[in-house]
Structure formats: structure tokens, C-alpha cells
C-alpha positions as MATLAB code, in Angstrom:
seq = 'MTNEHAAANEDVTEKACDFLMGVLDRMGITADIDVKEEDDKIVLEIQTSNPDVVIGRKGQVVDALQHLVGKVIFRERGGEKGKPFVVDAGGYRDKHIERLRTLAARMGEKALKTQTIVELSPMSAHDRRIVHMAIADIPGLSSRSEGEGDDRHILVVPSVQAEAAQE';
ca = [
      78.753   72.087    8.023;
      81.274   72.330    5.155;
      80.349   71.371    1.629;
      82.820   68.270    1.831;
      81.101   67.422    5.043;
      77.509   67.520    3.618;
      78.516   65.841    0.570;
      80.072   63.003    2.594;
      76.935   62.886    4.553;
      74.513   62.638    1.650;
      77.013   59.813    0.343;
      76.543   57.985    3.268;
      72.624   58.535    3.509;
      72.372   57.401   -0.272;
      74.616   54.179    0.586;
      72.116   53.754    3.465;
      69.038   54.030    1.469;
      70.516   51.632   -1.332;
      71.191   49.080    0.997;
      67.943   49.139    2.832;
      66.156   49.447   -0.644;
      68.267   46.002   -1.471;
      67.200   44.214    1.699;
      63.490   45.199    1.328;
      63.587   44.080   -2.454;
      64.901   40.626   -1.232;
      62.209   40.430    1.233;
      59.751   40.898   -1.508;
      58.602   44.334   -0.269;
      57.948   47.053   -2.509;
      58.700   50.393   -0.777;
      60.161   53.955   -1.063;
      62.168   55.442    1.529;
      61.852   59.122    2.572;
      64.768   60.619    4.319;
      63.992   63.060    7.182;
      67.386   64.793    8.554;
      66.730   66.040   12.062;
      68.802   67.679   14.483;
      70.102   64.590   16.283;
      69.199   61.719   13.699;
      68.735   60.795   10.029;
      65.276   58.966    9.752;
      64.714   56.611    6.911;
      61.093   56.099    6.780;
      59.867   53.394    4.883;
      56.564   53.975    2.664;
      54.941   50.618    1.843;
      51.273   49.416    1.429;
      51.953   47.061    4.277;
      54.012   48.670    6.889;
      53.074   45.785    9.541;
      55.381   43.395    7.554;
      58.258   46.027    7.801;
      57.485   46.511   11.509;
      57.169   42.824   12.503;
      55.914   41.319   15.772;
      56.868   44.060   18.461;
      59.091   45.961   16.036;
      61.559   43.036   15.682;
      61.902   43.603   11.654;
      62.156   47.078   11.952;
      64.852   46.839   14.736;
      66.736   44.410   12.702;
      66.703   46.563    9.511;
      68.043   49.510   11.823;
      70.733   47.281   13.173;
      71.853   46.114    9.792;
      71.922   49.816    8.282;
      73.812   50.771   11.374;
      76.523   48.285   10.329;
      76.693   49.605    7.090;
      77.124   53.187    7.889;
      79.690   52.531   10.506;
      81.727   50.735    7.802;
      81.065   53.445    5.525;
      82.031   56.179    7.889;
      85.289   54.454    8.550;
      84.385   54.233   12.380;
      83.981   58.060   12.451;
      80.928   59.417   14.323;
      77.904   61.083   12.620;
      74.273   61.324   13.115;
      72.532   57.757   14.014;
      70.222   56.317   11.207;
      66.732   55.532   12.438;
      64.733   53.130   10.238;
      60.901   53.692   10.738;
      57.726   52.397    9.047;
      54.126   53.498    9.461;
      55.240   55.995   12.237;
      56.086   52.962   14.515;
      58.901   54.793   16.412;
      56.815   57.732   17.742;
      54.014   55.505   18.616;
      56.035   52.947   20.293;
      57.610   55.923   22.476;
      54.127   56.983   23.393;
      52.924   53.452   24.392;
      56.009   53.354   26.720;
      55.278   56.658   28.261;
      51.810   55.771   28.670;
      53.000   52.124   30.404;
      55.257   54.490   32.749;
      52.269   56.578   33.576;
      50.159   53.498   34.325;
      52.413   51.778   36.364;
      53.639   54.774   38.169;
      50.105   55.526   39.254;
      49.737   51.956   40.401;
      53.011   52.356   42.461;
      51.884   55.435   44.297;
      48.455   54.081   44.850;
      49.480   50.915   46.565;
      52.877   52.248   47.730;
      54.441   49.256   46.581;
      57.250   48.418   44.043;
      55.940   47.630   40.597;
      58.125   45.286   38.487;
      57.627   45.786   34.637;
      58.573   43.145   31.818;
      62.047   42.875   30.457;
      62.716   45.260   27.912;
      65.439   46.558   25.632;
      68.039   49.208   26.871;
      66.303   51.740   24.518;
      63.158   51.033   25.809;
      64.152   51.218   29.451;
      65.702   54.433   29.043;
      62.453   55.965   27.676;
      60.668   54.673   30.569;
      63.113   55.838   33.383;
      63.014   59.338   31.757;
      59.065   59.039   31.875;
      59.067   57.752   35.620;
      61.735   60.483   36.447;
      58.987   63.247   35.573;
      56.425   61.922   38.103;
      56.892   63.476   41.672;
      57.117   60.777   44.330;
      58.435   57.975   42.289;
      62.023   56.663   41.144;
      62.903   53.566   38.875;
      65.816   51.029   38.630;
      66.881   48.546   36.225;
      67.518   45.008   37.752;
      68.312   41.651   36.158;
      70.634   40.721   33.629;
      70.416   40.049   29.906;
      67.336   39.815   28.123;
      65.702   39.413   31.658;
      66.787   43.167   32.605;
      63.729   44.787   33.589;
      62.590   48.257   35.467;
      61.255   48.604   39.089;
      58.998   51.515   39.590;
      59.598   52.481   43.360;
      57.461   54.898   45.327;
      59.637   57.458   47.279;
      58.296   55.985   50.689;
      59.805   52.532   49.425;
      63.186   54.227   48.584;
      63.437   55.891   51.807;
      62.612   52.727   53.849;
      65.292   50.793   51.669;
      67.809   53.550   52.497;
      67.396   52.936   56.299;
];
């Protein structure tokens, strides 16, 4: 990375932090932001005494904050690609991924045991991707998404069912 590129990246990160702090301030939340640059993303970890308020029900608040930061970053970069920014609080993102993997394992086990298709609740595209990847690691299973919009959900399919559907 050139020095010019690194400086531009730091500038964008600083603007993202300033914006996020401004939003948190308006929400009445006292917080600090730790910036962790990883290979594939830049994590803005919100440090606060009450992370649940920042996370919200089912992560809705932290997802909304991430969406807003994403819009600001896109504008700052003038549409140029760069590492995505991830807004997190209280380690919510990693815990959420772990919960999704556990759900995939449990539902995969159920599908294998009963040899029937198991239908999961609707979830976001990001969450579906994590579940699909977890199911792909389980022998004898496949998965597919079905439904439209907010109703889009995953079907966990045992291989026997998948073969029967092919015939």
C-alpha cells in the first residue's frame, strides 16, 4: 500500500469514526471506538458501558449503524472500492456468527435424523450465507434459499431428499 493510499484510508476511517461518534452522541450513548484493521475489513468496535443498547433487538441497531457508516464511507471514497467497515459492539458479530453455525448444525442433525427437509425462519442475506456455508461442511446435506424479500429462508435438505427431487 502506498503512503498516499494509506493516508486516504486513515482519513476515511477517521471520518467514519467521527460520524459514528456523532450518531451515538445524539442517541445519548457515551462511547469510545476501537479501530481494528483486518485483512478483509475494518472493524469499528463500539466500547460502551451498555452494549445492549447499541446492539438492539436481534442486532437491529448495530446493523442500522453499520448501514449508515457504509453510506458515509461510500460517499467519502467517491464510489471507489475499499475494505468494508463493520460496526460491532460487545463482540456481537462473532457471537451472532457462532449462533448461526450452531443453528445450522442443530437443524442439519435434525434433517439427517428425520431424512426430511427442515425449513428455517426467514433471515438476512448475510445470515443465510453463513448458514449455507456451515451446512455445506456437513456430509449428506445441502441447502437452498426459498421465498421472496423478508420471507426468504433456508431449506436444509438431506442428500436422499435431494436425489429424490432430481428424479
